[in-house]
Structure formats: C-alpha cells, structure tokens
N, CA, C and O of each residue as an XYZ file, in Angstrom:
532
protein
N     101.909    118.487    146.279
C     102.497    119.250    146.611
C     102.477    119.166    148.260
O     101.527    118.843    148.974
N     103.755    119.537    148.636
C     104.167    119.380    150.478
C     103.580    120.304    151.358
O     103.916    121.488    151.331
N     102.475    119.742    152.373
C     101.922    120.714    153.273
C     103.461    120.878    154.886
O     103.774    119.898    155.562
N     103.874    121.801    155.016
C     104.419    121.729    156.383
C     103.460    122.660    157.702
O     102.903    123.725    157.435
N     103.433    122.285    158.525
C     102.638    122.504    159.988
C     103.297    123.597    160.471
O     104.432    123.632    160.947
N     102.322    124.711    160.280
C     102.325    125.898    161.065
C     103.413    125.191    162.779
O     103.094    124.057    163.134
N     104.154    125.665    163.334
C     104.472    126.007    164.535
C     104.408    127.255    165.121
O     105.596    127.429    165.391
N     103.791    128.300    165.524
C     103.970    129.442    165.983
C     105.403    129.110    167.321
O     106.495    129.665    167.193
N     105.196    128.449    168.132
C     105.914    128.324    169.410
C     107.414    128.392    169.013
O     108.166    129.083    169.701
N     108.032    127.499    167.608
C     108.942    127.505    167.080
C     109.598    128.754    166.429
O     110.707    129.273    166.557
N     108.429    129.060    165.637
C     108.653    130.749    165.209
C     108.729    131.383    166.184
O     108.509    132.504    165.726
N     108.907    131.536    167.409
C     108.705    132.982    168.590
C     109.976    132.510    169.036
O     110.865    133.304    169.346
N     110.170    130.878    169.107
C     111.896    130.880    169.585
C     113.026    130.960    168.923
O     114.099    131.029    169.522
N     112.917    130.963    167.282
C     113.325    131.777    166.505
C     113.989    133.023    166.692
O     115.155    133.350    166.910
N     112.876    133.640    166.539
C     113.175    135.085    166.927
C     113.982    135.917    168.001
O     114.788    136.837    167.869
N     113.175    134.874    169.782
C     114.143    135.073    170.455
C     115.444    134.839    170.669
O     116.193    135.549    171.340
N     115.827    133.475    169.894
C     116.861    133.412    169.268
C     118.137    134.666    168.409
O     119.310    134.952    168.649
N     117.149    135.118    167.384
C     117.862    136.005    166.827
C     118.128    137.283    167.648
O     119.267    137.708    167.844
N     116.947    137.902    168.140
C     117.402    138.628    169.189
C     118.430    138.742    170.157
O     118.866    139.818    170.566
N     118.816    137.615    170.520
C     119.941    137.486    171.772
C     120.598    137.726    171.273
O     121.373    138.446    171.903
N     121.057    137.457    169.705
C     122.393    136.972    169.148
C     122.714    138.782    168.917
O     123.884    139.161    168.964
N     121.508    139.865    168.657
C     121.523    140.661    168.335
C     121.889    141.858    169.877
O     122.358    142.989    170.002
N     121.543    141.172    170.475
C     122.159    141.712    171.686
C     123.542    141.314    172.166
O     124.250    141.924    172.967
N     123.771    140.288    171.591
C     125.074    139.931    172.542
C     125.565    139.220    173.335
O     124.624    138.476    173.612
N     126.577    138.836    174.047
C     126.618    138.436    175.258
C     126.528    139.103    176.293
O     126.291    138.644    177.411
N     126.744    140.460    175.959
C     126.690    141.517    177.380
C     125.292    141.971    177.087
O     124.999    143.156    176.925
N     124.333    140.850    177.019
C     123.120    141.952    177.392
C     122.676    141.884    178.874
O     123.321    141.123    179.596
N     121.775    142.503    179.352
C     121.917    142.154    180.809
C     120.820    141.601    180.903
O     120.031    141.329    179.998
N     120.691    141.322    182.576
C     119.511    140.384    182.998
C     118.383    140.630    183.135
O     117.414    139.873    183.078
N     118.464    142.317    183.432
C     117.153    142.163    183.321
C     117.083    144.258    183.532
O     118.028    144.992    183.823
N     115.784    144.614    183.281
C     116.068    146.288    183.149
C     115.305    146.693    184.205
O     114.252    146.069    184.341
N     115.442    147.210    184.676
C     114.278    148.274    185.893
C     113.398    149.065    184.922
O     113.563    149.495    183.781
N     112.265    149.096    185.935
C     111.628    149.968    185.198
C     111.664    151.579    185.465
O     112.051    151.999    186.555
N     111.213    152.529    184.348
C     111.918    153.638    184.461
C     110.610    155.362    184.445
O     109.806    155.399    183.514
N     110.600    156.041    185.043
C     109.593    157.116    184.642
C     110.431    158.332    184.431
O     110.975    158.861    185.401
N     110.617    158.971    182.815
C     111.129    160.265    182.856
C     110.403    161.436    182.134
O     109.901    161.292    181.019
N     110.373    162.672    182.869
C     109.836    163.574    182.838
C     110.279    164.641    182.821
O     111.241    164.843    183.561
N     109.725    165.855    181.906
C     110.613    167.559    182.097
C     109.512    168.390    182.432
O     108.306    168.418    182.186
N     110.335    169.056    183.076
C     109.927    170.302    183.201
C     110.607    171.487    183.007
O     111.823    171.360    182.862
N     110.086    172.780    182.958
C     110.361    174.254    182.451
C     112.296    174.076    182.762
O     113.257    174.516    182.130
N     112.226    173.470    183.663
C     113.898    173.987    183.993
C     115.144    172.774    184.482
O     116.348    172.918    184.698
N     114.326    171.662    184.533
C     114.834    170.160    184.906
C     114.045    168.890    184.270
O     112.818    168.870    184.176
N     114.803    167.945    183.890
C     114.443    166.504    183.775
C     114.431    166.064    184.952
O     115.051    166.616    185.861
N     113.682    164.943    185.108
C     113.506    164.124    186.451
C     113.205    162.354    186.256
O     112.063    161.902    186.173
N     114.026    161.791    186.224
C     113.987    160.146    186.072
C     113.452    159.230    187.293
O     114.318    159.409    188.149
N     112.798    158.627    187.662
C     112.612    157.474    188.582
C     112.677    156.429    188.138
O     112.068    155.995    187.160
N     113.771    155.657    189.115
C     114.083    154.354    188.450
C     113.517    153.596    189.917
O     113.828    154.062    191.013
N     112.513    152.178    189.752
C     112.585    151.286    190.323
C     114.001    150.208    190.538
O     114.477    149.457    189.687
N     114.516    150.441    192.100
C     115.489    149.048    192.408
C     115.337    148.979    193.571
O     115.908    149.324    194.606
N     114.196    148.314    193.153
C     113.809    147.601    195.027
C     114.967    146.435    195.075
O     115.424    145.672    194.224
N     115.265    146.690    196.679
C     116.351    145.595    197.512
C     117.631    145.802    197.445
O     118.523    145.175    198.016
N     117.759    147.197    196.338
C     119.256    147.325    195.876
C     119.600    148.787    197.032
O     118.887    149.721    197.400
N     120.767    148.473    197.276
C     121.502    149.566    198.588
C     122.305    150.792    197.527
O     122.694    150.512    196.393
N     122.425    151.948    198.059
C     123.308    152.830    197.442
C     124.832    151.960    196.476
O     125.214    152.397    195.390
N     125.481    150.735    197.162
C     126.432    150.655    196.581
C     126.391    149.648    195.762
O     127.340    148.957    195.391
N     124.874    149.531    195.370
C     124.687    148.577    194.423
C     124.543    148.844    192.712
O     124.290    148.049    191.807
N     124.812    150.273    192.695
C     124.380    151.226    191.807
C     125.454    152.214    191.326
O     126.099    152.651    192.278
N     125.783    152.626    190.309
C     126.655    153.812    189.930
C     125.477    154.992    188.504
O     124.958    154.504    187.500
N     125.386    156.498    188.921
C     125.375    156.829    188.102
C     125.999    157.753    187.534
O     126.438    158.584    188.329
N     126.273    157.993    186.200
C     127.136    159.077    186.013
C     126.617    160.196    184.519
O     125.651    160.061    183.769
N     127.342    160.905    184.526
C     127.022    162.014    183.285
C     128.110    162.122    182.599
O     129.216    162.436    183.040
N     127.786    161.830    181.349
C     128.852    162.250    180.039
C     128.376    162.465    178.720
O     127.704    161.693    178.036
N     128.781    163.557    178.447
C     128.722    163.943    177.101
C     127.022    164.418    177.020
O     126.354    164.148    176.022
N     126.539    165.032    178.013
C     124.961    165.261    178.207
C     124.312    163.910    178.039
O     123.351    163.767    177.283
N     124.852    162.871    178.768
C     124.074    161.609    178.671
C     124.116    161.325    180.377
O     124.891    161.809    181.202
N     123.097    160.452    180.562
C     123.002    160.451    182.361
C     122.758    158.482    182.076
O     121.768    157.903    181.629
N     123.734    158.059    182.422
C     123.896    156.546    182.804
C     123.843    155.800    183.860
O     124.384    156.226    184.880
N     123.279    154.700    183.875
C     122.788    154.221    185.011
C     123.043    153.196    185.071
O     122.367    152.375    184.451
N     124.198    152.779    185.895
C     124.778    150.970    185.928
C     124.725    150.202    187.158
O     124.703    150.959    188.128
N     124.698    149.051    187.450
C     124.687    148.689    188.321
C     123.953    147.108    188.393
O     123.317    146.794    187.387
N     124.016    145.973    189.678
C     124.073    144.644    189.430
C     122.907    144.559    190.865
O     122.827    145.214    191.904
N     122.140    143.455    190.312
C     121.198    142.838    191.297
C     121.882    141.878    191.872
O     121.958    140.973    191.040
N     122.549    141.505    193.067
C     123.031    140.176    192.898
C     122.024    138.726    193.561
O     121.163    138.633    194.435
N     122.502    138.017    192.874
C     121.280    136.977    193.244
C     121.679    136.372    194.838
O     122.831    136.261    195.257
N     120.604    136.067    195.490
C     120.649    136.158    196.792
C     120.372    134.294    196.688
O     119.705    133.428    196.122
N     121.642    134.570    197.890
C     122.056    132.630    198.465
C     120.652    132.356    199.104
O     120.303    133.016    200.082
N     119.973    131.547    198.653
C     119.082    130.844    199.872
C     119.288    129.170    199.792
O     119.962    128.660    198.898
N     118.719    128.502    200.687
C     118.845    127.043    200.670
C     117.061    126.861    199.948
O     115.948    127.267    200.280
N     117.500    126.206    199.070
C     116.334    125.363    198.521
C     116.414    123.855    197.902
O     117.456    123.224    197.731
N     115.416    123.521    197.676
C     115.884    122.257    196.445
C     115.293    122.358    195.113
O     115.708    121.800    194.098
N     113.923    123.401    195.263
C     113.492    123.944    194.010
C     113.187    125.347    193.581
O     112.705    126.036    194.480
N     113.321    125.824    192.640
C     112.488    126.808    192.712
C     110.887    127.109    191.421
O     110.899    127.309    190.206
N     110.099    127.042    192.084
C     108.684    127.083    191.536
C     108.162    128.408    190.754
O     107.124    128.501    190.099
N     109.011    129.276    190.956
C     109.134    130.566    190.190
C     109.782    131.582    190.601
O     109.765    132.213    191.658
N     110.590    131.709    189.268
C     111.229    133.241    189.308
C     110.837    134.100    188.587
O     110.709    133.862    187.386
N     110.422    135.811    189.312
C     110.106    136.354    187.892
C     111.004    137.933    188.268
O     110.905    138.931    187.554
N     111.855    137.857    189.531
C     112.605    138.847    189.633
C     114.174    138.986    188.744
O     115.089    138.163    188.782
N     114.141    140.191    188.018
C     115.412    139.552    187.378
C     116.554    140.081    188.232
O     116.393    141.038    188.991
N     117.863    139.358    188.077
C     119.155    139.308    188.474
C     119.725    139.631    187.930
O     119.538    139.590    186.713
N     120.946    140.238    188.558
C     122.093    140.264    187.604
C     123.084    141.824    187.276
O     123.131    142.751    188.084
N     123.659    141.818    186.207
C     123.750    143.479    185.954
C     122.741    143.798    184.804
O     122.224    143.058    183.967
N     122.623    145.208    185.044
C     122.293    146.427    184.302
C     122.387    147.180    183.894
O     123.199    147.822    184.560
N     122.020    147.839    182.918
C     122.911    149.284    182.540
C     121.818    149.992    181.702
O     121.477    149.488    180.631
N     121.245    151.161    182.153
C     120.471    152.475    181.552
C     121.082    153.013    180.547
O     121.595    152.045    179.986
N     121.413    154.152    179.832
C     121.538    155.296    179.255
C     120.616    156.089    178.532
O     119.857    155.632    177.676
N     120.693    157.542    178.950
C     119.297    158.543    178.817
C     119.813    159.680    177.937
O     120.566    160.553    178.369
N     119.423    159.629    176.833
C     119.975    160.848    176.146
C     119.308    161.748    176.391
O     118.142    161.414    176.603
N     119.579    163.194    176.498
C     118.150    164.413    176.822
C     117.925    164.973    175.378
O     118.722    164.646    174.499
N     117.078    165.643    175.149
C     117.064    166.220    174.326
C     117.559    167.721    174.102
O     117.802    168.081    172.951
N     117.769    168.907    175.532
C     118.513    169.633    175.570
C     119.464    169.280    176.309
O     119.541    168.205    176.904
N     120.807    170.783    176.330
C     122.005    170.440    176.872
C     121.493    170.516    178.815
O     120.561    171.031    179.433
N     122.603    169.763    179.156
C     122.053    169.976    180.569
C     123.127    170.316    181.361
O     124.176    170.322    180.717
N     123.310    170.749    183.128
C     124.081    171.041    183.846
C     124.341    170.062    184.244
O     123.556    169.488    184.999
N     125.728    169.418    183.832
C     126.143    168.227    184.136
C     126.871    168.231    186.106
O     127.081    167.301    186.885
N     127.021    169.516    186.219
C     127.434    169.488    187.774
C     126.557    169.363    188.661
O     126.924    168.921    189.750
N     125.426    169.644    188.499
C     124.360    169.978    189.637
C     123.525    168.394    189.430
O     122.468    168.107    189.992
N     124.107    167.710    188.715
C     123.035    166.802    188.997
C     122.522    166.181    190.410
O     123.356    166.220    191.314
N     121.324    165.643    190.698
C     121.269    165.255    192.041
C     120.648    164.089    192.020
O     119.978    163.740    191.049
N     120.788    163.420    193.000
C     120.128    161.630    193.010
C     119.607    161.454    194.636
O     120.348    161.890    195.518
N     118.419    160.857    194.971
C     117.831    160.184    196.113
C     117.258    158.909    195.398
O     116.863    158.522    194.299
N     117.573    158.238    197.469
C     117.020    156.723    196.662
C     116.232    156.496    198.238
O     116.601    156.712    199.392
N     115.009    155.967    197.646
C     113.842    156.095    198.748
C     112.900    154.809    198.880
O     112.039    154.739    198.004
N     112.913    154.038    199.588
C     112.172    152.933    199.496
C     112.182    152.180    198.220
O     111.192    151.651    197.715
N     113.331    152.178    197.764
C     113.399    151.515    196.335
C     113.582    151.906    194.815
O     113.855    151.295    193.782
N     113.264    153.392    195.214
C     112.937    154.316    194.160
C     113.981    155.344    193.985
O     114.001    156.413    194.595
N     114.869    154.943    193.090
C     115.977    156.514    192.612
C     115.138    157.672    192.114
O     114.264    157.613    191.249
N     115.475    158.562    192.685
C     114.981    159.926    191.924
C     115.857    160.699    191.443
O     116.318    161.491    192.266
N     116.478    160.801    189.857
C     117.738    161.896    189.466
C     117.051    162.889    188.702
O     116.463    162.930    187.621
N     117.390    163.867    189.857
C     117.355    165.303    189.330
C     118.323    166.116    188.434
O     119.415    166.514    188.839
N     117.696    166.400    186.802
C     118.794    166.942    186.090
C     118.721    168.241    185.663
O     117.935    168.435    184.736
N     119.369    169.251    186.116
C     119.177    170.497    185.658
C     119.048    170.777    184.415
O     119.902    170.139    183.799
N     118.227    171.595    183.513
C     118.454    172.158    182.147
C     120.044    173.088    182.089
O     120.431    173.794    183.021
N     120.709    172.909    180.948
C     121.862    174.287    181.182
C     120.809    175.674    180.427
O     120.235    175.735    179.339
N     120.898    176.571    181.474
C     120.349    177.960    180.713
C     121.723    178.479    179.831
O     122.890    178.713    180.144
N     121.093    178.520    178.800
C     121.714    179.395    177.468
C     121.619    181.008    177.895
O     120.576    181.593    177.603
N     122.560    181.657    178.500
C     122.728    182.741    178.298
C     123.121    183.906    177.232
O     124.337    183.973    177.054
N     122.448    184.717    176.582
C     122.915    185.120    175.719
C     123.995    186.065    175.852
O     124.024    186.973    176.683
N     125.276    185.696    174.613
C     125.984    186.683    175.042
C     126.598    187.838    174.083
O     127.664    187.579    173.524
N     125.936    189.198    173.842
C     126.583    190.604    173.253
C     128.140    189.570    172.890
O     128.845    188.720    173.434
N     128.018    190.472    171.393
C     129.091    190.400    170.587
C     129.445    191.781    170.196
O     128.581    192.524    169.731
N     130.420    192.089    170.327
C     131.192    193.179    170.379
C     131.826    193.534    168.821
O     132.636    192.902    168.143
N     131.079    194.860    168.543
C     131.445    194.709    166.688
C     132.871    195.831    166.639
O     132.981    196.878    167.276
N     133.747    195.302    165.796
C     134.483    196.299    165.994
C     134.193    197.125    164.805
O     134.753    198.211    164.656
C-alpha cells in the first residue's frame, strides 16, 4: 500500500485555480464593500469607493436591477519594490436584483467621503378599478 503525503496548500491552490476558471477571464480585480437595506418605501445601497471620483464609475438601472460598474486606476508611483499590496485595483462590477419592483425614474445617488449612497424608491402599486360590462 502506498501512502501519499497530504499537502493542504496544494489543495487550496488547486481549488483557487478551478474557481478562477469558473469566473472566466473577465473576473474583476476587486469588489467594493456594500451595505444594502430596505425601508417601507425604498432600498438604500452604501458602497465603499475610497479614492474614486464620480467619473470612475457608472450606475445604471435596467429591468429592475441596479448595476454599478467602474474602475480604480493603478497609481503610478516611483518604487523599486512593493512590500505590501492590499488595495484592489482594476475593474469592478456589482449587480443588485431587488425583491420588489422599483421606481427606475427616481433613483438617486450621492458620493461623500468615499462612500456612495444610492436611494432606490419602491414602485407604488396602485389598485386599478376594473369596470364590469
């Protein structure tokens, strides 16, 4: 009977490679942190985007989904060697499908101190009287 030495690091690297293949070549370089909550009449999304300006991302609403896309550019700094790189750079994309219909015409957004807040009003369903003939 032959014994194989278990190497947990190799197993983790193999798993990461499989996940990267599933994500495809268009996987984002980073994903901004998000808080999403609901009130009686609207949804609110808070997105951490430190260092980004209003020109670095776009917000779209399509088919009841809120789509956030953008890019954090890599800063060109003179250096000989990085000792630590923890901030993500490159493109990102987040899509939020909300459980109730939304009022796409009145979505609002505000960027302050590196935090984007998106306010999404819920669509108000008004009862419609059906005339009987």
